[in-house]
VOGU-3710 file (C-alpha; in Angstrom, 3 decimals, decimal comma):
1> mtgkilvsac> -8,440/53,680/1,649  -9,304/50,183/2,814  -6,798/47,399/3,427  -3,714/46,599/1,458  -3,318/43,654/-0,889  -0,707/40,939/-0,446  0,300/39,883/-3,960  2,389/37,012/-5,312  5,732/38,370/-6,513  5,529/36,351/-9,739
11> lmghavrydg> 2,342/38,223/-10,648  4,287/41,481/-10,328  6,841/40,277/-12,878  9,502/38,897/-10,527  11,170/35,738/-11,856  10,650/33,739/-8,649  8,577/30,746/-9,738  10,011/27,257/-9,347  11,046/27,323/-13,033  12,786/30,692/-12,749
21> rakrllhpai> 10,028/32,556/-14,551  7,482/35,206/-13,739  3,786/35,116/-14,579  3,106/38,852/-14,796  -0,517/39,867/-14,374  -1,388/42,826/-16,562  -4,493/44,658/-15,379  -5,262/48,377/-14,932  -6,110/47,775/-11,268  -2,554/46,585/-10,577
31> drwreegrlv> -1,162/49,907/-11,793  -3,747/51,874/-9,799  -3,155/49,885/-6,610  0,615/50,290/-7,007  0,198/54,083/-7,313  -2,068/54,071/-4,242  0,553/52,162/-2,237  -1,778/49,212/-1,622  0,402/46,374/-2,926  2,607/44,295/-0,648
41> ticpemsagm> 4,657/41,851/-2,703  5,954/38,475/-1,497  7,053/35,143/-2,845  6,275/32,932/0,137  8,684/30,213/-0,979  11,601/32,606/-1,420  10,817/34,194/1,961  11,400/30,733/3,451  14,791/30,398/1,743  13,811/28,309/-1,267
51> vvprppaeia> 15,985/28,910/-4,316  15,130/29,715/-7,921  14,942/27,560/-9,883  13,800/24,695/-7,668  12,210/21,310/-8,352  8,447/21,356/-8,915  6,471/20,509/-5,773  2,889/19,402/-5,197  0,764/18,488/-2,202  0,912/14,700/-2,102
61> ggafgedvls> -2,025/12,354/-2,462  -4,558/14,832/-3,803  -4,639/16,602/-0,442  -5,038/20,314/0,215  -3,202/23,159/1,946  -5,525/22,789/4,942  -4,334/19,178/5,272  -0,700/20,307/5,265  -1,505/22,861/7,978  -3,127/20,150/10,104
71> gsarvievsg> -0,135/17,833/9,656  -2,028/15,170/7,700  -0,431/15,858/4,293  3,017/16,649/2,899  4,427/18,814/0,112  6,721/16,694/-2,034  9,123/17,604/-4,838  9,011/15,725/-8,132  12,331/14,173/-7,048  10,695/12,833/-3,870
81> gdvtkgflqa> 12,122/15,369/-1,431  9,828/16,434/1,399  9,587/20,247/1,466  6,629/20,489/3,827  8,573/22,377/6,484  9,607/25,042/3,969  6,057/25,496/2,704  4,745/25,836/6,256  7,412/28,479/6,977  6,524/30,232/3,703
91> aenalalare> 2,870/30,418/4,743  3,766/31,751/8,197  6,025/34,400/6,632  3,264/35,525/4,262  0,743/35,747/7,094  3,173/37,707/9,265  3,834/40,183/6,439  0,105/40,520/5,715  -0,589/41,290/9,369  2,348/43,706/9,730
101> tgcayallid> 1,272/45,707/6,692  -2,503/45,645/7,176  -3,435/43,435/4,232  -7,132/42,621/4,146  -6,848/40,893/0,768  -4,437/38,608/-1,051  -4,049/38,196/-4,816  -2,196/34,939/-5,399  -1,067/32,888/-8,390  -3,307/29,902/-8,969
111> gspscgsgfi> -2,024/26,344/-9,193  0,849/26,736/-6,748  1,103/24,362/-3,757  1,666/27,543/-1,787  -0,482/30,256/-3,362  -3,144/28,299/-5,257  -6,661/29,272/-4,198  -8,838/28,164/-7,091  -6,958/25,020/-8,041  -3,842/23,098/-7,126
121> ydgsfsgerh> -2,178/20,108/-8,730  -3,092/16,680/-7,369  0,341/15,477/-6,271  0,877/13,050/-9,155  3,022/15,458/-11,239  0,852/14,507/-14,218  -0,662/17,950/-14,788  -3,946/16,879/-13,179  -5,477/19,549/-11,013  -8,390/19,870/-8,646
131> lgngvtaall> -10,190/22,601/-6,744  -8,407/23,562/-3,566  -6,037/25,819/-1,677  -2,287/25,772/-1,373  -0,644/26,071/2,041  -0,247/29,873/2,093  -3,725/30,502/0,691  -5,230/28,171/3,313  -3,417/29,889/6,186  -4,347/33,378/4,984
141> kragievysd> -7,994/32,361/4,663  -7,920/30,800/8,125  -6,657/34,155/9,455  -9,557/36,037/7,852  -7,725/37,493/4,865  -9,801/37,389/1,675  -7,863/35,416/-0,934  -8,355/35,807/-4,691  -6,587/34,005/-7,524  -5,084/35,838/-10,465
151> heidilveri> -8,158/34,687/-12,453  -10,404/36,517/-9,968  -8,861/39,986/-10,168  -12,081/41,526/-11,502  -13,964/40,104/-8,508  -11,330/41,622/-6,199  -11,691/44,976/-7,981  -15,455/44,877/-7,326  -14,928/43,790/-3,710  -12,549/46,666/-2,986
161> aadc> -14,861/49,159/-4,723  -17,697/47,963/-2,475  -15,549/48,699/0,592  -14,877/52,306/-0,438
//
Protein backbone atom coordinates (compact mmCIF):
# COMPACT_ATOMS: atom_id res chain seq x y z
CA UNK A 1 0.00 0.00 0.00
CA UNK A 2 1.29 3.45 -0.87
CA UNK A 3 0.92 6.54 1.31
CA UNK A 4 -2.02 7.54 3.41
CA UNK A 5 -4.45 10.33 2.60
CA UNK A 6 -5.01 13.35 4.82
CA UNK A 7 -8.69 14.25 4.43
CA UNK A 8 -10.76 17.23 5.54
CA UNK A 9 -13.00 16.18 8.43
CA UNK A 10 -16.02 17.92 6.88
CA UNK A 11 -15.71 15.64 3.85
CA UNK A 12 -15.99 12.65 6.20
CA UNK A 13 -19.30 13.95 7.55
CA UNK A 14 -18.06 15.79 10.65
CA UNK A 15 -19.97 19.01 11.34
CA UNK A 16 -16.84 21.17 11.68
CA UNK A 17 -17.24 23.82 8.99
CA UNK A 18 -17.47 27.47 10.00
CA UNK A 19 -21.28 27.25 9.72
CA UNK A 20 -21.52 24.13 11.88
CA UNK A 21 -22.20 21.84 8.94
CA UNK A 22 -20.48 18.99 7.19
CA UNK A 23 -19.99 18.60 3.45
CA UNK A 24 -19.85 14.80 3.24
CA UNK A 25 -18.17 13.42 0.14
CA UNK A 26 -19.84 10.23 -1.03
CA UNK A 27 -17.60 8.15 -3.28
CA UNK A 28 -16.81 4.41 -3.36
CA UNK A 29 -13.09 5.18 -2.98
CA UNK A 30 -13.71 6.81 0.41
CA UNK A 31 -15.23 3.58 1.73
CA UNK A 32 -12.41 1.49 0.25
CA UNK A 33 -9.68 3.76 1.63
CA UNK A 34 -11.35 3.75 5.06
CA UNK A 35 -11.38 -0.08 5.06
CA UNK A 36 -7.72 -0.10 3.99
CA UNK A 37 -6.80 2.24 6.86
CA UNK A 38 -5.50 4.94 4.51
CA UNK A 39 -7.56 7.91 5.73
CA UNK A 40 -6.25 10.38 8.28
CA UNK A 41 -8.96 12.88 9.18
CA UNK A 42 -8.37 16.46 10.35
CA UNK A 43 -10.12 19.79 10.48
CA UNK A 44 -7.12 22.11 10.48
CA UNK A 45 -9.07 25.00 11.99
CA UNK A 46 -10.43 22.92 14.87
CA UNK A 47 -6.94 21.51 15.49
CA UNK A 48 -5.84 25.11 16.09
CA UNK A 49 -8.63 25.70 18.62
CA UNK A 50 -11.17 27.44 16.42
CA UNK A 51 -14.77 26.87 17.49
CA UNK A 52 -17.83 25.71 15.57
CA UNK A 53 -19.67 27.68 14.45
CA UNK A 54 -17.28 30.56 13.76
CA UNK A 55 -17.47 33.68 11.60
CA UNK A 56 -16.70 33.17 7.92
CA UNK A 57 -13.09 34.01 7.03
CA UNK A 58 -11.35 34.75 3.74
CA UNK A 59 -7.83 35.63 2.66
CA UNK A 60 -7.90 39.41 2.33
CA UNK A 61 -7.29 41.38 -0.83
CA UNK A 62 -7.60 38.54 -3.32
CA UNK A 63 -4.37 37.02 -2.02
CA UNK A 64 -3.50 33.34 -1.69
CA UNK A 65 -2.43 30.86 0.98
CA UNK A 66 1.17 31.18 -0.21
CA UNK A 67 0.96 34.92 0.54
CA UNK A 68 -0.27 34.21 4.07
CA UNK A 69 2.63 31.78 4.57
CA UNK A 70 5.11 34.44 3.43
CA UNK A 71 3.58 37.04 5.76
CA UNK A 72 2.33 39.32 2.98
CA UNK A 73 -1.40 38.58 3.40
CA UNK A 74 -3.88 38.08 6.25
CA UNK A 75 -6.91 35.89 6.90
CA UNK A 76 -9.78 38.09 8.03
CA UNK A 77 -13.22 37.26 9.44
CA UNK A 78 -16.32 38.87 7.97
CA UNK A 79 -16.50 40.86 11.23
CA UNK A 80 -12.99 42.24 10.60
CA UNK A 81 -11.12 40.06 13.09
CA UNK A 82 -7.64 38.95 12.05
CA UNK A 83 -7.39 35.15 12.35
CA UNK A 84 -4.14 34.75 10.43
CA UNK A 85 -2.27 33.29 13.39
CA UNK A 86 -4.90 30.58 13.85
CA UNK A 87 -4.85 29.64 10.17
CA UNK A 88 -1.06 29.41 10.20
CA UNK A 89 -1.22 27.15 13.27
CA UNK A 90 -3.94 25.07 11.57
CA UNK A 91 -1.69 24.55 8.54
CA UNK A 92 1.28 23.58 10.72
CA UNK A 93 -0.89 21.10 12.64
CA UNK A 94 -2.13 19.50 9.41
CA UNK A 95 1.41 19.20 8.05
CA UNK A 96 2.66 17.69 11.31
CA UNK A 97 -0.15 15.11 11.29
CA UNK A 98 0.47 14.30 7.62
CA UNK A 99 4.16 13.72 8.31
CA UNK A 100 3.56 11.69 11.48
CA UNK A 101 1.14 9.36 9.71
CA UNK A 102 2.90 9.03 6.35
CA UNK A 103 0.39 10.90 4.20
CA UNK A 104 1.56 11.29 0.62
CA UNK A 105 -1.75 12.79 -0.49
CA UNK A 106 -4.36 15.19 0.84
CA UNK A 107 -8.04 15.37 -0.13
CA UNK A 108 -9.32 18.76 0.97
CA UNK A 109 -12.58 20.71 0.74
CA UNK A 110 -12.43 23.37 -1.93
CA UNK A 111 -13.19 27.02 -1.28
CA UNK A 112 -11.88 27.14 2.28
CA UNK A 113 -9.23 29.74 3.22
CA UNK A 114 -7.49 26.79 4.83
CA UNK A 115 -8.14 23.75 2.65
CA UNK A 116 -9.05 25.25 -0.73
CA UNK A 117 -6.82 23.96 -3.52
CA UNK A 118 -8.81 24.61 -6.68
CA UNK A 119 -10.44 27.86 -5.66
CA UNK A 120 -10.72 30.19 -2.70
CA UNK A 121 -12.89 33.22 -2.08
CA UNK A 122 -11.40 36.61 -2.92
CA UNK A 123 -11.59 38.27 0.49
CA UNK A 124 -14.55 40.53 -0.31
CA UNK A 125 -17.17 38.23 1.30
CA UNK A 126 -19.25 38.71 -1.86
CA UNK A 127 -19.16 35.09 -3.01
CA UNK A 128 -16.54 35.90 -5.66
CA UNK A 129 -13.90 33.24 -6.00
CA UNK A 130 -10.67 32.76 -7.87
CA UNK A 131 -8.18 29.99 -8.55
CA UNK A 132 -5.79 29.47 -5.68
CA UNK A 133 -4.77 27.64 -2.54
CA UNK A 134 -5.78 28.13 1.05
CA UNK A 135 -3.14 28.27 3.78
CA UNK A 136 -3.12 24.55 4.67
CA UNK A 137 -3.21 23.43 1.03
CA UNK A 138 -0.30 25.76 0.21
CA UNK A 139 1.82 24.47 3.10
CA UNK A 140 1.12 20.82 2.28
CA UNK A 141 2.05 21.40 -1.35
CA UNK A 142 5.22 23.20 -0.32
CA UNK A 143 6.13 20.12 1.75
CA UNK A 144 5.68 17.81 -1.25
CA UNK A 145 2.29 16.36 -0.36
CA UNK A 146 0.02 15.99 -3.39
CA UNK A 147 -3.16 17.98 -2.73
CA UNK A 148 -6.50 17.26 -4.41
CA UNK A 149 -9.82 19.04 -3.96
CA UNK A 150 -13.05 17.18 -3.32
CA UNK A 151 -13.88 17.83 -7.01
CA UNK A 152 -10.72 15.94 -8.02
CA UNK A 153 -11.34 12.66 -6.19
CA UNK A 154 -11.43 10.68 -9.44
CA UNK A 155 -8.02 12.09 -10.37
CA UNK A 156 -6.72 11.05 -6.93
CA UNK A 157 -8.16 7.56 -7.43
CA UNK A 158 -6.25 7.28 -10.73
CA UNK A 159 -3.07 8.68 -9.16
CA UNK A 160 -3.13 6.15 -6.32
CA UNK A 161 -3.89 3.29 -8.73
CA UNK A 162 -0.84 4.32 -10.77
CA UNK A 163 1.32 4.06 -7.63
CA UNK A 164 0.23 0.48 -6.88
